[in-house]
C-alpha positions as CSV (number, residue, x, y, z in Angstrom):
1,X,0.0,0.0,-0.2
2,X,1.6,3.3,-0.6
3,X,1.6,5.2,2.1
4,X,1.8,8.4,0.9
5,X,0.4,10.3,-2.3
6,X,3.5,12.7,-2.3
7,X,6.2,13.3,0.6
8,X,9.2,15.6,0.3
9,X,11.7,17.8,2.6
10,X,9.7,20.9,3.2
11,X,12.6,23.2,1.9
12,X,12.4,20.9,-1.3
13,X,8.4,21.0,-1.3
14,X,8.1,25.0,-1.3
15,X,10.4,25.6,-4.4
16,X,8.7,22.4,-6.3
17,X,6.1,23.5,-8.7
18,X,2.3,23.2,-7.7
19,X,1.7,21.3,-11.0
20,X,4.1,18.6,-10.6
21,X,3.0,18.4,-7.0
22,X,-0.7,18.1,-8.0
23,X,0.0,15.4,-11.0
24,X,2.1,13.2,-8.4
25,X,-1.2,13.8,-5.9
26,X,-3.1,13.1,-9.0
27,X,-1.5,9.8,-10.3
28,X,-1.6,7.8,-7.1
29,X,-5.5,8.9,-6.4
30,X,-7.3,5.2,-7.4
31,X,-10.7,7.2,-7.6
32,X,-11.9,9.5,-10.2
33,X,-10.3,12.7,-9.7
34,X,-13.1,15.5,-8.8
35,X,-12.3,19.4,-9.1
36,X,-13.5,19.6,-5.8
37,X,-10.5,17.3,-4.8
38,X,-8.4,19.1,-7.3
39,X,-9.1,22.7,-6.3
40,X,-8.9,21.3,-2.7
41,X,-5.1,19.8,-3.1
42,X,-4.3,23.4,-5.2
43,X,-5.1,25.7,-2.1
44,X,-3.7,23.0,0.3
45,X,-0.1,23.5,-1.3
46,X,-0.1,27.3,-1.7
47,X,-1.3,27.6,2.0
48,X,1.6,25.1,2.9
49,X,4.1,26.9,0.8
50,X,3.5,30.2,2.3
51,X,3.8,29.2,6.0
52,X,7.2,27.3,5.7
53,X,8.8,29.3,3.3
54,X,11.4,29.9,5.9
55,X,11.9,26.7,6.8
56,X,15.4,24.3,6.3
57,X,14.0,21.5,8.5
58,X,11.1,19.2,8.5
59,X,9.2,17.0,6.1
60,X,6.0,16.5,4.4
61,X,3.4,14.0,3.2
62,X,0.3,14.5,1.6
63,X,-2.5,12.1,1.9
64,X,-0.9,10.0,4.3
65,X,-2.7,6.4,4.4
66,X,-4.8,5.6,7.5
67,X,-5.2,1.6,7.0
68,X,-7.9,0.9,10.3
69,X,-10.1,3.5,8.9
70,X,-9.2,2.8,5.0
71,X,-8.8,6.5,4.8
72,X,-6.1,9.2,4.5
73,X,-5.2,12.2,6.2
74,X,-4.8,14.8,4.6
75,X,-1.1,16.1,5.5
76,X,1.3,14.8,8.1
77,X,4.6,17.2,8.7
78,X,7.3,15.9,11.0
79,X,9.7,18.9,12.1
80,X,12.0,17.9,15.2
81,X,11.0,16.3,17.7
82,X,7.3,16.7,16.7
83,X,4.4,14.9,14.0
84,X,1.4,17.5,13.2
85,X,-1.3,15.3,11.8
86,X,-3.5,18.0,9.4
87,X,-6.9,18.2,8.5
88,X,-7.7,21.3,5.9
89,X,-11.6,22.0,5.8
90,X,-11.0,24.3,2.6
91,X,-13.1,27.2,2.4
92,X,-15.0,26.1,5.7
93,X,-15.6,29.2,8.4
94,X,-15.8,27.1,11.7
95,X,-14.6,24.2,13.4
96,X,-17.1,21.6,12.7
97,X,-17.4,18.7,15.5
98,X,-17.3,15.9,12.7
99,X,-14.1,17.5,11.5
100,X,-12.3,17.5,15.4
101,X,-13.6,14.2,15.9
102,X,-11.9,13.0,12.7
103,X,-8.2,14.4,13.0
104,X,-8.4,13.3,16.9
105,X,-9.5,9.8,15.1
106,X,-6.0,9.8,12.8
107,X,-3.9,10.6,15.4
108,X,-5.3,8.3,18.0
109,X,-4.9,5.9,14.7
110,X,-1.1,6.5,14.2
111,X,-0.5,6.3,18.7
112,X,-2.3,3.1,18.3
113,X,-1.0,1.3,15.5
114,X,1.9,3.0,13.7
115,X,5.0,2.0,15.6
116,X,6.9,4.6,14.7
117,X,4.1,7.2,16.3
118,X,3.8,5.1,19.8
119,X,6.4,7.4,21.9
120,X,6.5,10.6,19.8
121,X,4.5,13.6,20.4
122,X,1.3,14.1,18.4
123,X,-0.4,17.3,17.4
124,X,-3.4,17.3,15.5
125,X,-4.7,20.4,14.0
126,X,-7.7,21.0,12.5
127,X,-7.6,23.9,9.3
128,X,-10.7,25.4,8.6
129,X,-8.9,27.9,5.9
130,X,-11.4,30.9,6.5
131,X,-12.6,30.8,9.9
132,X,-11.9,33.3,12.7
133,X,-8.3,32.5,14.8
134,X,-9.2,30.2,18.3
135,X,-7.0,31.2,21.0
136,X,-5.6,27.5,21.6
137,X,-4.2,25.6,24.9
138,X,-1.9,22.7,24.4
139,X,-2.4,20.1,26.8
140,X,-1.8,16.3,26.3
141,X,-5.3,14.3,25.9
142,X,-2.8,10.8,26.5
143,X,0.8,10.5,27.4
144,X,2.4,12.7,24.0
145,X,-1.2,12.8,22.1
146,X,-2.1,16.2,22.7
147,X,-5.5,18.1,22.5
148,X,-6.7,19.2,18.7
149,X,-5.4,22.6,17.5
150,X,-7.6,25.0,15.3
151,X,-6.0,27.0,13.2
152,X,-7.3,28.9,9.9
153,X,-5.3,30.1,6.7
154,X,-2.9,32.5,8.5
155,X,-2.5,31.3,11.9
156,X,-1.4,27.8,11.3
157,X,2.3,28.6,11.2
158,X,2.0,30.4,15.0
159,X,0.1,27.2,16.1
160,X,3.1,24.7,14.4
161,X,5.4,27.1,16.3
162,X,4.2,27.3,19.8
163,X,4.4,23.3,19.1
164,X,7.3,23.5,18.4
165,X,8.6,25.4,21.9
166,X,7.8,22.8,23.9
167,X,10.9,20.9,25.6
168,X,12.8,19.3,22.6
169,X,13.1,15.6,22.5
170,X,15.4,13.4,20.1
171,X,14.6,14.6,16.6
172,X,12.4,11.8,14.2
173,X,13.6,10.3,11.0
174,X,11.1,10.9,8.7
175,X,11.8,8.3,6.2
176,X,12.5,5.7,9.1
177,X,9.1,7.0,10.1
178,X,7.3,6.4,7.4
179,X,8.7,2.7,6.9
180,X,7.7,1.3,10.6
181,X,5.9,-1.2,11.0
182,X,2.0,-0.5,10.8
183,X,-0.5,-3.1,13.0
184,X,-4.1,-1.5,12.2
185,X,-6.7,-3.2,13.5
186,X,-10.2,-1.9,12.6
187,X,-13.4,-2.6,14.3
188,X,-16.0,-4.9,12.0
189,X,-17.8,-1.9,11.4
190,X,-14.8,-0.3,9.8
191,X,-13.7,-3.2,7.9
192,X,-16.9,-3.5,6.1
193,X,-17.3,-0.1,5.4
194,X,-13.4,0.0,3.8
195,X,-13.9,-3.4,2.0
196,X,-17.5,-2.1,0.5
197,X,-15.2,0.6,-0.6
198,X,-12.9,-1.1,-2.4
199,X,-10.0,-1.3,0.0
200,X,-8.7,-4.9,0.0
201,X,-8.1,-6.8,3.6
202,X,-4.0,-6.1,2.8
203,X,-4.9,-2.5,3.2
204,X,-6.5,-2.7,6.4
205,X,-5.4,-5.4,8.6
206,X,-2.5,-6.1,10.8
207,X,0.3,-8.4,8.3
208,X,3.4,-8.2,11.2
209,X,4.7,-11.3,12.6
210,X,3.0,-11.0,15.8
211,X,-0.7,-11.6,14.9
212,X,-1.8,-14.1,12.2
213,X,-1.9,-12.5,8.6
214,X,-5.9,-12.7,7.4
215,X,-4.5,-12.5,3.5
216,X,-3.4,-16.0,4.2
217,X,-6.4,-17.5,5.1
218,X,-8.4,-15.5,2.8
219,X,-6.0,-16.7,-0.6
220,X,-6.4,-19.9,0.6
221,X,-10.1,-20.0,0.2
222,X,-9.5,-18.2,-3.0
223,X,-7.6,-21.1,-4.4
224,X,-10.5,-23.2,-3.2
225,X,-13.0,-21.5,-4.7
226,X,-11.2,-21.4,-8.3
227,X,-10.6,-25.0,-7.9
228,X,-13.8,-25.7,-7.4
229,X,-14.8,-23.5,-10.0
230,X,-12.4,-25.0,-12.7
231,X,-13.4,-29.1,-11.7
232,X,-17.2,-28.2,-11.6
233,X,-16.9,-29.6,-7.4
234,X,-19.0,-28.0,-4.9
235,X,-17.1,-27.4,-1.8
236,X,-17.5,-26.6,1.6
237,X,-14.7,-24.3,3.9
238,X,-14.8,-24.2,8.0
239,X,-12.8,-21.3,9.0
240,X,-11.7,-21.3,12.9
241,X,-10.5,-18.8,15.1
242,X,-10.2,-17.6,18.6
243,X,-13.3,-14.9,19.7
244,X,-11.7,-11.3,17.7
245,X,-9.6,-13.2,15.7
246,X,-11.1,-11.8,12.4
247,X,-13.1,-14.4,11.6
248,X,-15.8,-12.0,10.0
249,X,-13.4,-9.8,8.4
250,X,-12.0,-13.1,6.7
251,X,-15.7,-13.6,5.2
252,X,-17.1,-9.9,4.6
253,X,-13.5,-10.2,2.2
254,X,-14.0,-13.2,0.2
255,X,-17.8,-12.1,-0.2
256,X,-16.5,-8.8,-1.3
257,X,-14.2,-10.2,-3.5
258,X,-16.2,-13.0,-5.3
259,X,-19.0,-10.7,-6.6
260,X,-18.3,-11.0,-10.1
261,X,-21.5,-10.6,-11.1
262,X,-20.1,-10.0,-14.9
263,X,-18.6,-13.5,-14.5
264,X,-22.1,-14.8,-13.1
265,X,-20.0,-15.2,-9.7
266,X,-22.8,-14.1,-6.9
267,X,-21.4,-13.8,-3.5
268,X,-23.7,-12.9,-0.3
269,X,-22.5,-12.6,3.5
270,X,-25.6,-14.4,5.4
271,X,-25.5,-14.7,9.4
272,X,-28.0,-15.7,11.8
273,X,-27.1,-12.9,13.7
274,X,-29.9,-10.5,13.6
275,X,-28.1,-7.2,15.3
276,X,-24.5,-8.0,13.3
277,X,-26.6,-7.7,10.2
278,X,-28.6,-4.3,10.9
279,X,-25.9,-2.7,12.3
280,X,-23.3,-3.1,9.0
281,X,-25.7,-2.8,6.7
282,X,-26.9,0.4,8.0
283,X,-23.2,1.8,8.7
284,X,-23.2,0.7,4.8
285,X,-26.1,2.6,4.2
286,X,-24.7,5.5,5.8
287,X,-21.3,5.3,4.5
288,X,-22.9,5.1,0.7
289,X,-25.1,8.6,1.4
290,X,-22.4,10.4,2.8
291,X,-19.8,9.5,0.0
292,X,-22.3,10.1,-2.6
293,X,-22.7,13.6,-1.0
294,X,-18.9,14.3,-1.0
295,X,-19.3,13.3,-4.4
296,X,-22.0,15.9,-5.4
297,X,-24.3,13.1,-6.4
298,X,-27.9,12.7,-5.2
299,X,-28.7,9.2,-3.8
300,X,-31.3,8.7,-1.3
301,X,-31.1,5.6,1.8
302,X,-33.7,3.5,0.1
303,X,-31.6,3.6,-2.7
304,X,-28.4,2.9,-1.3
305,X,-30.1,0.1,1.3
306,X,-31.0,-1.8,-1.9
307,X,-27.0,-2.8,-2.8
308,X,-25.9,-3.2,0.8
309,X,-29.3,-5.5,1.8
310,X,-27.9,-7.6,-1.2
311,X,-24.1,-7.7,0.0
312,X,-25.4,-9.1,3.5
313,X,-27.9,-11.0,4.6
314,X,-30.3,-12.6,7.5
315,X,-29.4,-16.1,6.7
316,X,-32.7,-17.2,7.8
317,X,-34.3,-15.3,5.0
318,X,-32.2,-16.7,2.4
319,X,-33.4,-20.0,3.8
320,X,-36.6,-19.0,3.8
321,X,-36.5,-17.5,-0.1
322,X,-35.2,-21.3,-0.6
323,X,-38.3,-22.6,0.9
324,X,-40.7,-21.4,-2.4
325,X,-38.5,-22.4,-5.4
326,X,-36.5,-25.8,-5.7
327,X,-34.4,-23.9,-8.1
328,X,-30.3,-23.0,-7.0
329,X,-29.9,-19.6,-5.5
330,X,-28.0,-17.2,-8.1
331,X,-25.3,-17.1,-5.7
332,X,-22.2,-19.5,-6.6
333,X,-20.3,-18.4,-3.1
334,X,-21.7,-18.0,0.1
335,X,-20.5,-17.3,3.5
336,X,-21.8,-18.2,6.6
337,X,-21.1,-15.7,9.8
338,X,-20.9,-17.9,12.8
339,X,-22.6,-21.2,11.8
340,X,-22.1,-22.9,14.9
341,X,-25.3,-21.0,15.9
342,X,-27.4,-22.8,12.6
343,X,-30.6,-24.5,14.3
344,X,-30.8,-28.2,15.3
345,X,-34.0,-30.3,13.6
346,X,-35.6,-29.7,16.8
347,X,-35.6,-26.2,16.8
348,X,-35.7,-25.7,12.7
349,X,-38.8,-28.2,12.6
350,X,-40.8,-26.3,15.4
351,X,-39.9,-23.0,14.0
352,X,-41.1,-24.2,10.6
353,X,-44.2,-25.9,12.0
354,X,-45.2,-22.6,14.5
355,X,-44.2,-19.8,11.9
356,X,-44.4,-21.6,8.1
357,X,-47.0,-23.8,8.4
358,X,-45.0,-27.0,7.3
359,X,-45.8,-30.4,9.6
360,X,-43.3,-31.6,8.1
361,X,-40.1,-30.1,7.9
362,X,-37.4,-32.7,8.8
363,X,-33.8,-31.0,8.5
364,X,-31.8,-29.0,10.5
365,X,-31.1,-25.2,9.5
366,X,-27.1,-26.9,7.9
367,X,-28.6,-29.7,6.3
368,X,-31.1,-27.8,5.0
369,X,-28.6,-24.7,3.5
370,X,-26.4,-27.1,2.3
371,X,-29.2,-29.0,0.1
372,X,-30.2,-25.1,-1.1
373,X,-26.4,-24.6,-2.6
374,X,-26.4,-28.6,-3.8
375,X,-29.3,-27.8,-5.9
376,X,-26.2,-26.1,-8.1
377,X,-25.6,-28.4,-11.4
378,X,-21.5,-27.3,-12.3
379,X,-20.1,-25.9,-8.8
380,X,-20.5,-23.9,-5.7
381,X,-18.7,-23.0,-2.6
382,X,-20.1,-22.6,1.1
383,X,-17.6,-20.9,3.3
384,X,-18.5,-21.5,7.1
385,X,-16.9,-19.5,9.8
386,X,-16.9,-21.1,13.0
387,X,-16.3,-19.6,16.7
388,X,-15.2,-22.1,19.4
389,X,-17.7,-22.1,22.6
390,X,-19.9,-19.7,21.0
391,X,-23.1,-21.1,21.1
392,X,-25.4,-18.8,23.4
393,X,-29.0,-19.6,22.8
394,X,-31.6,-22.8,22.9
395,X,-31.3,-24.6,19.4
396,X,-28.1,-23.8,18.3
397,X,-26.9,-26.3,16.7
398,X,-22.8,-26.0,16.6
399,X,-20.3,-27.5,14.4
400,X,-21.3,-31.5,15.1
401,X,-24.6,-30.6,12.9
402,X,-22.7,-29.2,9.6
403,X,-20.3,-32.2,10.1
404,X,-23.1,-35.0,10.5
405,X,-25.1,-33.4,7.1
406,X,-22.3,-34.1,5.1
407,X,-21.5,-37.6,6.6
408,X,-24.5,-38.6,5.9
409,X,-26.2,-37.1,3.3
410,X,-23.0,-34.6,1.2
411,X,-20.2,-37.6,1.0
412,X,-19.4,-35.6,-2.5
413,X,-18.5,-32.3,-1.4
414,X,-15.0,-31.5,-1.0
415,X,-14.6,-30.7,2.6
416,X,-11.7,-28.3,4.0
417,X,-11.4,-27.5,7.5
418,X,-9.1,-26.0,9.7
419,X,-6.6,-28.4,12.3
420,X,-8.1,-27.2,15.3
421,X,-12.0,-28.6,14.6
422,X,-10.0,-31.9,15.1
423,X,-7.9,-30.9,17.9
424,X,-9.5,-28.7,20.0
425,X,-12.9,-29.7,22.1
426,X,-14.4,-26.2,21.9
427,X,-15.2,-27.0,18.5
428,X,-16.0,-30.6,18.0
429,X,-17.4,-32.8,20.6
430,X,-18.0,-35.9,19.3
431,X,-14.9,-38.3,18.5
432,X,-16.4,-40.7,15.8
433,X,-17.0,-37.2,13.7
434,X,-13.5,-36.2,14.6
435,X,-12.3,-39.7,12.9
436,X,-14.3,-39.3,9.7
437,X,-13.2,-35.8,9.1
438,X,-9.6,-37.0,9.4
439,X,-10.3,-39.7,6.4
440,X,-12.6,-37.8,4.5
441,X,-11.6,-34.4,4.9
442,X,-8.7,-31.6,3.7
443,X,-7.0,-30.2,6.8
444,X,-5.1,-27.1,6.5
445,X,-3.5,-25.1,9.6
446,X,-4.3,-22.0,7.4
447,X,-8.3,-21.7,7.8
448,X,-7.2,-21.6,11.6
449,X,-7.1,-17.5,12.9
450,X,-5.0,-18.6,16.5
451,X,-4.2,-14.6,17.3
452,X,-7.4,-12.3,18.7
453,X,-6.8,-9.1,17.1
454,X,-9.8,-7.0,18.6
455,X,-8.5,-6.3,21.7
456,X,-4.9,-5.1,19.7
457,X,-3.6,-3.7,23.2
458,X,-3.4,-7.7,24.1
459,X,-3.9,-10.4,21.7
460,X,-3.7,-12.8,25.6
461,X,-7.3,-10.7,26.0
462,X,-8.9,-14.1,24.7
463,X,-6.6,-16.4,26.7
464,X,-7.0,-15.0,29.9
465,X,-11.2,-15.0,29.8
466,X,-10.8,-18.5,29.1
467,X,-8.2,-19.4,32.1
468,X,-11.2,-17.2,34.2
469,X,-14.3,-19.1,33.1
470,X,-12.1,-22.2,33.4
471,X,-11.2,-21.6,36.8
472,X,-7.4,-22.0,35.8
473,X,-6.4,-19.2,38.3
474,X,-2.8,-20.0,37.8
475,X,-3.0,-19.5,34.4
476,X,-5.1,-16.6,34.4
477,X,-3.0,-14.6,37.0
478,X,0.2,-15.7,34.8
479,X,-1.3,-14.1,31.5
480,X,-2.6,-11.0,33.5
481,X,0.9,-10.5,34.6
482,X,2.5,-11.0,31.9
483,X,0.5,-9.9,28.9
484,X,-2.9,-7.4,30.0
485,X,-1.9,-5.5,33.2
486,X,0.6,-3.2,31.4
487,X,-1.2,-3.1,28.2
488,X,-4.7,-3.4,28.8
489,X,-6.6,-1.7,31.2
490,X,-8.9,-3.9,33.5
491,X,-10.7,-3.1,36.7
492,X,-13.5,-4.0,38.7
493,X,-15.5,-2.1,41.0
494,X,-18.6,-2.7,43.6
495,X,-20.0,1.0,42.6
496,X,-22.1,1.5,39.2
497,X,-21.8,5.3,39.3
498,X,-17.8,5.5,39.6
499,X,-18.1,2.1,36.4
500,X,-19.5,4.4,34.4
501,X,-17.1,7.5,35.4
502,X,-14.5,5.2,34.6
503,X,-16.1,4.6,30.8
504,X,-16.6,7.9,30.5
505,X,-13.4,9.0,30.9
506,X,-11.5,6.7,28.7
507,X,-13.5,7.0,25.2
508,X,-11.7,9.8,23.1
509,X,-12.6,10.9,19.8
510,X,-14.9,8.8,18.3
511,X,-13.6,5.4,20.1
512,X,-16.6,4.2,21.3
513,X,-18.1,2.8,25.2
514,X,-20.8,1.3,26.3
515,X,-23.0,-0.7,29.2
516,X,-23.3,-4.7,28.3
517,X,-25.1,-7.1,30.6
518,X,-26.2,-10.6,30.5
519,X,-29.7,-11.5,29.3
520,X,-30.1,-13.3,32.0
521,X,-29.1,-10.4,34.5
522,X,-32.5,-9.0,35.7
523,X,-31.9,-8.3,39.5
524,X,-29.6,-5.4,38.2
525,X,-32.8,-3.4,37.7
526,X,-32.3,-1.5,40.9
527,X,-29.1,0.3,39.4
528,X,-31.2,1.3,36.0
529,X,-30.0,-2.3,34.7
530,X,-32.5,-3.1,32.6
531,X,-31.6,-6.6,30.0
532,X,-35.4,-6.9,29.2
533,X,-35.9,-3.3,27.1
534,X,-34.2,-3.9,24.1
535,X,-31.9,-1.7,21.7
536,X,-32.0,-1.1,18.5
537,X,-28.9,-2.3,17.5
538,X,-28.0,0.4,14.6
539,X,-28.4,3.2,16.7
540,X,-26.8,1.8,20.1
541,X,-23.6,1.0,17.3
542,X,-23.5,3.8,15.3
543,X,-25.3,7.2,16.4
544,X,-23.3,9.8,18.0
545,X,-22.4,11.1,21.3
546,X,-25.6,13.4,21.3
547,X,-28.1,10.8,20.9
548,X,-29.6,9.6,24.2
549,X,-30.0,5.9,23.0
550,X,-26.5,5.7,22.0
551,X,-24.1,3.5,23.6
552,X,-21.8,6.5,24.7
553,X,-24.9,7.5,27.4
554,X,-24.6,4.7,29.2
555,X,-28.6,4.0,29.7
556,X,-29.4,1.4,27.0
557,X,-27.7,-2.2,27.7
558,X,-26.4,-4.4,25.5
559,X,-26.6,-8.0,25.6
560,X,-24.7,-10.9,24.7
561,X,-27.1,-11.4,21.4
562,X,-27.0,-7.9,20.6
563,X,-23.2,-7.4,20.7
564,X,-21.7,-10.9,19.5
565,X,-19.7,-10.4,16.3
566,X,-19.5,-6.5,17.1
567,X,-16.9,-4.4,19.3
568,X,-16.7,-1.4,21.7
569,X,-12.9,0.0,22.6
570,X,-14.1,0.2,26.3
571,X,-16.8,-1.7,28.1
572,X,-18.6,-2.1,31.8
573,X,-19.6,-5.8,32.2
574,X,-22.4,-5.7,34.5
575,X,-22.4,-9.2,36.6
576,X,-25.4,-10.7,37.8
577,X,-26.4,-13.8,39.8
578,X,-27.1,-15.6,37.0
579,X,-23.5,-17.0,36.7
580,X,-21.6,-17.0,40.3
581,X,-18.8,-18.1,42.0
582,X,-19.4,-20.4,44.8
583,X,-16.5,-23.4,46.5
584,X,-14.6,-23.0,43.7
585,X,-16.8,-23.4,41.0
586,X,-19.6,-21.7,38.9
587,X,-22.9,-22.2,39.8
588,X,-25.8,-21.2,36.8
589,X,-29.8,-20.0,37.5
590,X,-31.9,-18.2,35.7
591,X,-34.8,-15.9,37.2
592,X,-38.2,-16.8,36.8
593,X,-41.0,-15.3,38.5
594,X,-40.0,-13.7,41.8
595,X,-37.1,-15.9,42.8
596,X,-33.8,-17.6,40.9
597,X,-34.1,-21.2,39.9
598,X,-31.0,-23.5,39.6
599,X,-30.1,-24.7,35.8
600,X,-29.7,-28.7,35.6
601,X,-29.3,-28.7,31.5
602,X,-25.3,-29.0,30.8
603,X,-26.4,-27.6,27.5
604,X,-27.9,-24.6,29.0
605,X,-25.2,-24.1,31.3
606,X,-22.4,-23.7,28.4
607,X,-24.9,-21.1,26.9
608,X,-25.2,-19.0,29.9
609,X,-20.7,-19.5,30.2
610,X,-20.3,-18.0,26.6
611,X,-22.7,-15.0,27.2
612,X,-20.4,-14.3,29.7
613,X,-17.5,-15.4,27.3
614,X,-19.1,-13.1,25.0
615,X,-19.7,-9.9,27.4
616,X,-15.6,-10.3,28.7
617,X,-14.1,-10.5,24.9
618,X,-16.1,-7.4,23.4
619,X,-13.6,-4.8,24.5
620,X,-10.9,-3.4,22.1
621,X,-9.0,-1.2,24.2
622,X,-10.1,-2.3,28.2
623,X,-13.1,-2.9,30.3
624,X,-14.7,-2.3,34.4
625,X,-16.4,-5.3,35.6
626,X,-19.1,-4.5,37.5
627,X,-20.2,-6.6,40.5
628,X,-22.7,-5.3,43.1
629,X,-22.7,-5.6,46.6
630,X,-25.8,-6.9,46.8
631,X,-28.4,-6.5,49.6
632,X,-29.2,-8.3,52.9
633,X,-33.0,-7.4,52.8
634,X,-33.4,-8.5,49.1
635,X,-33.0,-12.3,49.0
636,X,-32.8,-12.1,45.2
637,X,-29.7,-10.0,45.5
638,X,-28.6,-11.8,49.0
639,X,-24.4,-10.4,48.9
640,X,-23.8,-14.6,48.8
641,X,-24.3,-14.2,44.9
642,X,-21.9,-11.2,44.6
643,X,-19.0,-11.3,47.4
644,X,-17.2,-14.9,46.4
645,X,-17.2,-13.8,42.7
646,X,-15.9,-10.3,43.0
647,X,-13.2,-12.2,45.3
648,X,-12.2,-14.6,42.6
649,X,-11.7,-11.8,40.3
650,X,-9.5,-9.9,42.6
651,X,-7.7,-12.6,43.6
652,X,-6.2,-12.9,39.7
653,X,-5.0,-9.5,40.6
654,X,-7.4,-7.1,39.0
655,X,-7.5,-4.1,40.2
656,X,-10.5,-2.4,42.0
657,X,-11.8,1.3,41.7
């Protein structure tokens, strides 16, 4: 990926012909060059040349890549020991909040993901060319990342020089800085938007040796699809991975790459996760409308939604459409996200009888979905994204049903799966199915994503939460002390107000924070935590800090059903008496009527355990756990339901707020 469209030393930049600079910018610009963009560049070049006409030192970059967001910052200027991240708003007469947030986000991206910027001074500057001068106060937002500064076309240089007057440190080598490692970790929403705009996975994902390169998995899947196409074979691939490893990103990338409509190779991304589908569709739709607006194109939200809804679909709607015809679907490549959550035969038959009036439907959802794709006379490929230990709802079949369906009904299909499926009990528990797979499937380690990149501050978060839930306290303490304590903030509190205050203090720019709790956490209601109140997922995940329904306000609470497959930067995980620690084991309960009832079925226990696994692995940057004190005057909130859990969390080393 081209890091910048143009770069040069400041003293050479000011002497270079403007048309030559403009030509260099245009040459690297991948999209149609609009007059608006060309004129903005000309104005930027003019302002910057005037500002730095006496400068002998420094380096300038135009359109510097911000991979996580699939965007480019207008300018990065390095002078001595300081990095200036500059966002121009040519012609603007005000310092718009969205633009302020944008330049903070760019700076945060460099701070978090660009190795050369981790320990350097970063100054975000918003230049609204026609705005009034602004009296800036230079203050740090975080360690060496400063609060945004504001300037117009005339005051810009003064702002730069005020920053340069701060204590001198070692000078930065601009070329070494440019070439230092980038480890971008996009949210799934950012990734979907970037891929949909035409960026590839290499541009927005990490490629360092410390993380699994998603492109390796993508390349392998594409090879399988091409082989299936060339040999007229039907194939099914199972991609596995730990929570946050990028399974959904890989799936979106594959679906996006294989939308070769001209070659009659339609592809679709399918998910049974309603909130995920709704949030991604809404995010893509809003982005399409905004992009069109910036280009002066009139596009209604309804028009944009038609296209985005074809790219990402609810798996149940895909299933229902296939009930009314025996024809093969138009799609040759389908990606099933969270395929382990597809329904078993009992759940599917019950639904079909109750909702569709079909009394004789005797198929599980996996078997039916394979059967639908099997209608193709030539070739097709199914890609199943599988999370181990992620089943959280009644009737979710897990991986067993997919493998059983292949074994009993579709033995002519080519099966490709990761080695973890036959080695890790969290994916497949039946030894007979593992034995069958060892003889009949192609096992490939490149189909497993083993490193979590969601929590980019510590890739060991998933292992840590796994150890906590397995009551492996020695391993949990070791992981916490060696990998999380200094890099990934985790705190515990018994005061919900303190938890919310901590949460609000952490979110910078557009970093998103929110409160999450188990869907069975009914006795948190005295604190205003009402899990029975259904959130509007797109609003909660996408709307800004001014909307009381958004996650930022800490008023509406997301459950495991709302947040699975999605993420926040910072979370408050609220812990109730449905799942609590006692006598060195977990106790499982549900609240019914006016009292708690013990859960005895192992499958229901596993759903609850997985619910807390989901909740505790949603935060990219850090979390605070709220465990109430309980109430001696309320039998449903007895202190015994909370105290031992709190003690256990503290014993691991997590500090109290």
